[in-house]
BAFI-3210 file (N, C-alpha, C; in Angstrom, 3 decimals, decimal comma, padded with zeros to 6 digits):
// residues 152
n [1|2|3|4|5|6|7|8|9|10|11|12|13|14|15|16|17|18|19|20|21|22|23|24|25|26|27|28|29|30|31|32|33|34|35|36|37|38|39|40|41|42|43|44|45|46|47|48|49|50|51|52|53|54|55|56|57|58|59|60|61|62|63|64|65|66|67|68|69|70|71|72|73|74|75|76|77|78|79|80|81|82|83|84|85|86|87|88|89|90|91|92|93|94|95|96|97|98|99|100|101|102|103|104|105|106|107|108|109|110|111|112|113|114|115|116|117|118|119|120|121|122|123|124|125|126|127|128|129|130|131|132|133|134|135|136|137|138|139|140|141|142|143|144|145|146|147|148|149|150|151|152]
n.u [003,345|002,869|001,290|001,218|002,133|001,749|-001,328|-001,781|-003,069|-005,054|-005,820|-009,117|-011,284|-012,797|-015,449|-018,349|-021,124|-024,191|-026,552|-030,073|-032,354|-032,360|-034,494|-036,199|-036,803|-037,011|-036,884|-036,666|-037,326|-034,832|-033,112|-032,291|-033,302|-032,484|-033,163|-031,413|-031,910|-030,318|-029,322|-027,816|-024,636|-021,189|-018,787|-015,254|-012,536|-009,797|-010,828|-013,601|-016,150|-018,578|-021,895|-023,829|-026,940|-030,085|-031,359|-031,924|-030,622|-029,276|-029,516|-029,602|-028,414|-028,426|-026,320|-026,526|-024,329|-024,000|-022,560|-022,736|-024,149|-023,849|-025,731|-025,713|-027,282|-027,062|-026,996|-024,720|-024,031|-022,093|-021,891|-021,544|-023,389|-025,318|-024,144|-024,421|-023,997|-023,110|-022,545|-021,287|-020,684|-019,027|-019,360|-017,759|-016,732|-015,841|-018,485|-019,513|-018,691|-019,905|-022,613|-022,573|-022,404|-024,610|-026,474|-026,118|-023,891|-020,752|-017,843|-014,360|-012,796|-010,800|-011,500|-013,050|-013,888|-014,597|-015,311|-015,587|-016,829|-017,281|-019,324|-019,575|-021,611|-022,688|-022,147|-019,249|-015,709|-014,685|-012,576|-013,107|-015,783|-015,430|-013,782|-012,387|-013,306|-012,506|-013,009|-012,138|-013,926|-015,874|-018,246|-020,105|-022,164|-024,104|-023,132|-021,548|-018,309|-015,703|-012,787|-012,014|-010,735|-009,218|-008,370|-005,402]
n.v [020,423|020,091|022,525|022,353|020,367|016,775|015,628|013,805|010,549|009,873|007,221|006,486|004,749|001,444|000,170|-002,025|-002,296|-003,573|-004,791|-004,838|-006,529|-005,222|-002,743|-002,254|000,384|000,714|002,160|005,546|009,172|010,121|008,073|004,426|003,422|002,258|001,261|000,502|-000,968|-000,160|-002,285|-002,710|-003,330|-002,123|000,300|000,235|001,584|003,962|006,490|006,540|004,489|002,056|000,535|000,240|001,644|000,079|001,683|003,715|004,125|003,113|005,123|004,511|005,290|003,801|003,715|003,436|001,872|000,259|001,277|002,460|004,959|006,168|007,057|007,107|007,150|006,977|005,882|005,924|004,552|005,830|005,459|007,656|009,300|009,887|009,525|010,917|009,644|010,177|008,926|009,199|008,331|006,235|003,271|001,316|-000,390|-003,135|-003,956|-006,841|-007,462|-005,500|-006,336|-008,826|-007,947|-006,535|-008,597|-009,636|-011,258|-012,482|-010,655|-010,260|-007,555|-006,307|-006,146|-004,158|-000,608|001,130|003,863|006,310|009,520|010,858|012,156|013,229|013,842|015,095|013,319|013,386|014,126|017,489|017,753|015,585|016,090|018,407|017,579|016,330|013,385|010,152|007,109|003,729|001,143|-001,991|-004,191|-006,693|-009,650|-009,078|-006,774|-003,674|-002,823|-000,792|001,184|003,994|007,197|010,218|013,187|014,854]
n.w [-023,629|-020,171|-017,972|-015,188|-012,303|-012,218|-010,820|-007,898|-006,479|-003,636|-001,738|-000,661|-000,045|-000,467|-002,290|-002,248|-003,886|-003,540|-005,797|-007,110|-009,276|-012,701|-013,772|-016,547|-018,601|-021,221|-024,607|-024,517|-024,727|-024,061|-024,790|-024,437|-021,331|-018,010|-014,641|-011,824|-008,783|-005,580|-003,301|-000,815|000,565|001,100|002,358|002,846|004,247|004,942|004,755|004,345|005,672|006,256|006,337|003,376|002,908|002,029|-000,002|-002,826|-006,208|-009,336|-012,130|-015,427|-018,716|-021,785|-024,569|-028,225|-028,969|-026,822|-024,787|-021,334|-019,480|-016,300|-013,301|-010,163|-006,960|-003,430|000,012|002,795|005,952|008,324|011,117|012,466|011,243|008,375|004,940|001,831|-001,360|-004,645|-007,719|-010,950|-014,294|-016,833|-018,660|-020,867|-023,913|-026,019|-028,338|-027,956|-025,364|-023,821|-024,314|-023,072|-020,311|-019,997|-020,151|-017,629|-017,238|-015,885|-016,584|-017,322|-015,773|-017,110|-019,674|-020,334|-019,881|-016,899|-015,411|-012,764|-011,428|-008,113|-005,667|-002,306|000,505|003,778|006,793|006,799|006,471|005,707|003,769|002,097|001,208|-000,286|-002,191|-005,306|-006,352|-007,651|-009,371|-010,271|-011,572|-011,431|-012,777|-011,487|-011,684|-009,638|-008,296|-008,063|-007,925|-006,530|-006,247|-004,522|-004,866|-003,841|-005,591|-005,479]
ca.u [003,951|001,902|001,446|001,305|002,594|000,699|-001,873|-001,629|-004,254|-004,968|-006,909|-010,158|-012,100|-013,258|-016,885|-019,052|-022,485|-025,035|-027,642|-031,136|-032,566|-032,583|-035,875|-035,920|-037,890|-037,037|-036,526|-037,365|-036,808|-033,374|-032,434|-032,630|-033,082|-032,671|-032,945|-031,014|-031,922|-029,217|-029,898|-027,073|-023,213|-020,268|-017,521|-014,214|-011,246|-009,477|-011,627|-015,083|-016,518|-019,852|-022,724|-024,727|-028,403|-030,820|-032,116|-031,237|-030,699|-028,455|-030,311|-028,643|-028,829|-027,644|-026,171|-026,725|-023,202|-023,919|-021,946|-023,686|-023,835|-024,466|-025,876|-026,221|-027,387|-027,363|-026,602|-023,868|-024,190|-020,698|-022,009|-021,600|-024,310|-025,488|-023,356|-024,988|-023,020|-023,600|-021,482|-021,632|-019,613|-019,164|-018,887|-017,740|-015,799|-016,294|-019,925|-019,885|-018,271|-021,057|-023,893|-022,546|-022,557|-026,134|-027,194|-025,782|-022,902|-019,412|-016,788|-013,151|-012,834|-009,718|-011,989|-013,894|-013,548|-015,669|-014,746|-016,632|-016,634|-018,077|-019,365|-020,108|-021,932|-023,203|-021,321|-017,892|-014,714|-014,750|-011,664|-013,759|-017,044|-014,955|-012,715|-012,581|-013,173|-012,564|-012,916|-011,990|-014,856|-016,053|-019,556|-020,316|-023,580|-024,948|-022,561|-020,589|-017,139|-014,728|-011,725|-012,348|-009,480|-009,163|-007,387|-004,846]
ca.v [020,334|020,454|023,720|022,055|018,990|015,757|015,415|012,445|010,031|009,388|006,156|006,751|003,597|000,452|000,013|-003,004|-001,899|-004,619|-004,287|-005,629|-006,809|-003,990|-002,355|-001,780|001,328|000,632|003,422|006,847|010,380|010,215|006,781|003,325|003,725|001,310|001,734|-000,685|-000,675|-000,386|-003,135|-002,902|-003,240|-001,573|000,923|-000,072|002,212|004,995|007,778|006,214|003,177|001,704|-000,152|001,004|001,506|-000,430|002,705|004,437|003,334|003,568|005,463|004,332|005,535|002,888|004,360|002,518|000,884|-000,564|002,136|002,796|006,216|005,722|008,116|006,380|007,799|006,114|006,309|005,092|004,887|005,810|005,300|009,026|009,893|009,289|010,194|010,691|009,302|010,353|008,498|009,369|007,754|005,653|001,946|001,239|-001,464|-003,836|-004,311|-008,213|-007,412|-004,759|-007,062|-009,831|-007,164|-006,223|-009,817|-009,990|-012,236|-012,072|-010,273|-009,888|-006,127|-005,722|-006,147|-002,860|000,507|001,631|005,048|007,181|010,610|010,557|013,291|012,813|014,998|014,647|013,109|013,259|015,293|018,588|017,443|014,706|016,631|019,513|017,043|015,652|011,929|009,388|005,618|002,692|000,266|-003,304|-004,630|-008,101|-009,937|-008,472|-005,784|-002,708|-002,660|000,241|001,843|005,455|007,995|011,649|013,731|015,825]
ca.w [-022,358|-019,183|-017,293|-013,856|-011,952|-012,305|-009,627|-007,238|-005,941|-002,299|-001,455|000,298|000,432|-001,431|-002,216|-002,972|-003,959|-003,927|-006,770|-007,393|-010,741|-013,404|-014,220|-017,959|-019,093|-022,731|-025,275|-024,088|-025,381|-023,772|-025,200|-023,641|-019,926|-017,055|-013,255|-011,049|-007,312|-004,691|-002,122|000,268|000,506|002,267|002,078|003,749|003,916|005,973|004,507|004,324|006,087|006,783|005,411|002,349|003,140|000,918|-000,643|-003,906|-007,480|-010,541|-013,322|-016,591|-020,070|-022,544|-025,888|-029,235|-029,136|-025,656|-023,645|-020,372|-018,766|-014,973|-012,299|-008,935|-005,603|-002,334|001,328|003,607|007,364|008,935|012,473|012,964|010,463|006,883|003,802|000,476|-002,359|-005,983|-008,660|-012,266|-015,063|-018,086|-018,867|-022,325|-024,311|-027,287|-028,243|-027,389|-023,928|-023,161|-024,325|-022,010|-019,005|-020,017|-019,807|-016,328|-017,168|-015,375|-017,536|-016,758|-015,763|-018,064|-021,062|-020,611|-018,985|-016,172|-014,550|-012,168|-010,539|-007,032|-004,779|-001,024|001,503|005,080|007,946|006,274|006,551|004,631|002,797|001,179|000,617|-001,095|-003,064|-006,461|-006,121|-008,830|-009,134|-011,254|-011,141|-012,015|-012,703|-011,544|-011,932|-008,643|-007,539|-008,665|-006,987|-007,031|-005,354|-004,461|-004,593|-003,725|-006,483|-004,605]
c.u [003,008|002,316|001,817|001,840|001,315|000,070|-001,760|-002,982|-004,045|-006,156|-007,719|-010,766|-012,368|-014,725|-017,340|-020,521|-023,295|-026,238|-028,798|-031,328|-032,946|-034,020|-035,720|-037,054|-038,043|-036,526|-037,416|-036,853|-035,362|-032,602|-032,968|-032,359|-033,423|-032,514|-032,528|-031,000|-030,736|-029,804|-029,111|-025,486|-022,446|-019,164|-016,485|-013,010|-010,970|-010,321|-013,135|-015,214|-017,844|-020,725|-023,566|-026,128|-029,137|-031,901|-031,244|-031,153|-029,562|-029,361|-029,370|-029,325|-027,817|-027,572|-026,310|-025,552|-023,103|-023,237|-023,060|-023,231|-024,672|-024,593|-026,491|-026,252|-027,842|-026,739|-025,660|-023,978|-022,814|-020,778|-021,917|-022,591|-024,389|-024,644|-024,141|-023,860|-023,769|-022,468|-022,031|-020,415|-019,947|-018,678|-018,948|-016,600|-016,328|-017,705|-020,262|-019,655|-019,517|-022,410|-023,746|-022,813|-024,072|-026,910|-026,938|-024,647|-021,608|-018,456|-015,666|-013,010|-011,728|-010,195|-012,943|-013,442|-014,697|-014,953|-015,917|-016,004|-017,628|-018,113|-020,035|-020,505|-022,611|-022,117|-019,987|-017,010|-014,954|-013,707|-012,088|-014,974|-016,646|-013,933|-013,282|-012,295|-013,444|-012,478|-012,786|-012,946|-015,011|-017,583|-019,599|-021,752|-024,630|-024,433|-021,929|-019,505|-016,222|-013,954|-011,979|-011,091|-009,805|-008,057|-006,816|-004,090]
c.v [020,848|021,838|023,445|020,611|018,067|015,562|013,995|011,967|009,594|008,395|006,510|005,479|002,574|000,167|-001,357|-002,633|-003,069|-004,136|-005,347|-005,965|-005,469|-003,896|-001,646|-000,851|001,401|001,950|004,607|007,967|010,583|009,013|005,684|003,677|002,393|001,852|000,411|-000,297|-000,968|-001,076|-003,219|-002,678|-002,597|-000,831|000,551|000,698|003,395|006,234|007,568|004,734|003,046|000,978|000,802|000,723|000,952|000,570|003,378|003,553|003,962|003,819|005,505|004,802|004,661|003,373|003,070|001,490|000,016|000,158|002,542|004,112|006,030|007,115|007,384|007,274|006,950|006,566|005,313|005,573|004,789|005,510|006,675|009,865|009,310|010,138|009,897|010,600|009,459|009,913|008,611|008,894|007,040|004,195|001,670|000,113|-001,991|-004,238|-005,705|-008,209|-006,688|-005,448|-008,145|-009,177|-006,946|-007,440|-010,369|-011,089|-011,605|-011,815|-009,843|-008,250|-005,509|-005,595|-004,999|-001,859|000,926|002,601|005,819|008,517|010,482|011,876|012,743|014,114|014,394|014,347|012,551|014,427|016,167|018,280|016,440|015,303|017,837|018,957|016,590|014,208|011,133|007,975|004,835|001,536|-001,045|-003,643|-006,064|-008,450|-009,300|-007,361|-004,855|-002,645|-001,604|000,734|003,262|006,169|009,547|012,205|014,884|016,941]
c.w [-021,281|-018,423|-015,705|-013,537|-012,002|-010,998|-009,145|-006,858|-004,648|-002,101|-000,450|000,847|-000,761|-001,169|-002,842|-002,794|-004,526|-004,682|-006,858|-008,831|-011,482|-013,807|-015,559|-018,418|-020,647|-023,368|-024,907|-025,026|-025,259|-024,127|-024,370|-022,142|-019,025|-015,660|-012,462|-009,577|-006,527|-003,483|-000,780|-000,113|001,481|001,788|003,138|003,365|004,946|005,906|004,630|004,727|006,645|005,802|004,479|002,671|001,947|000,395|-001,741|-005,190|-008,442|-011,691|-014,488|-017,725|-021,000|-024,067|-026,927|-029,409|-027,798|-024,358|-022,597|-019,620|-017,406|-014,204|-011,117|-007,727|-004,583|-001,067|002,074|005,015|008,094|010,401|013,149|012,249|009,082|006,055|002,605|-000,533|-003,831|-007,029|-010,085|-013,117|-016,309|-017,999|-020,269|-022,652|-025,650|-027,181|-027,611|-025,945|-023,225|-023,271|-023,306|-020,573|-018,902|-019,673|-018,444|-016,148|-016,556|-016,505|-016,813|-016,905|-016,723|-019,517|-021,396|-019,637|-018,264|-015,079|-014,067|-011,507|-009,370|-006,193|-003,524|-000,272|002,679|006,030|007,432|006,398|005,377|003,464|001,765|000,494|-000,409|-002,105|-004,408|-006,371|-007,435|-008,487|-010,319|-010,700|-012,005|-011,870|-012,727|-011,618|-010,901|-007,825|-008,525|-007,536|-007,446|-005,793|-005,629|-004,136|-004,676|-004,653|-005,681|-005,526]
res [m|p|l|f|e|l|p|a|l|e|y|v|s|s|a|v|v|e|l|g|d|p|l|d|l|g|e|t|l|e|g|h|r|r|v|v|p|v|t|g|g|r|f|d|g|p|g|l|a|g|p|i|r|p|v|g|a|d|w|q|r|i|l|p|d|g|t|t|l|v|e|a|r|y|l|v|d|t|g|e|g|l|v|s|i|t|s|t|g|v|r|t|g|p|p|e|v|l|a|a|l|a|r|g|e|h|v|d|r|t|r|y|e|f|r|l|t|v|t|v|s|g|a|v|e|r|r|l|s|a|a|v|l|v|a|s|a|e|r|t|p|d|t|v|r|y|d|l|y|r|l|t]
***
């Protein structure tokens, strides 16, 4: 039985992060590594809005079963200043689905799980920079799309 009430989620924004072609580093001491450049995109929502600057990247570690561990860093220009975004998470599912995603194919998002935790800093309200932010995401051939929520 839980000790506390179930936390709620407050919608912050939706993101479309545009991506360049993956740079494959191959097998390293930390496993198979890829770097995917962030080339643009946009956040739209009541808590965070503005274009994504074409700077940053998603540094990925791909596990033997195809699961991808992501760590992306990039910038959003809110019009009032820059916001640094760091998202970490995991994309996992059946091996054939993960292989299709790795080849850059479109896969229905209900066939795999892609969850993120996000931190923000810079020109943003303290209630967001000091919050636990989570997201449910989708990988398309040239974007990552996600809805961002504040855990209340």
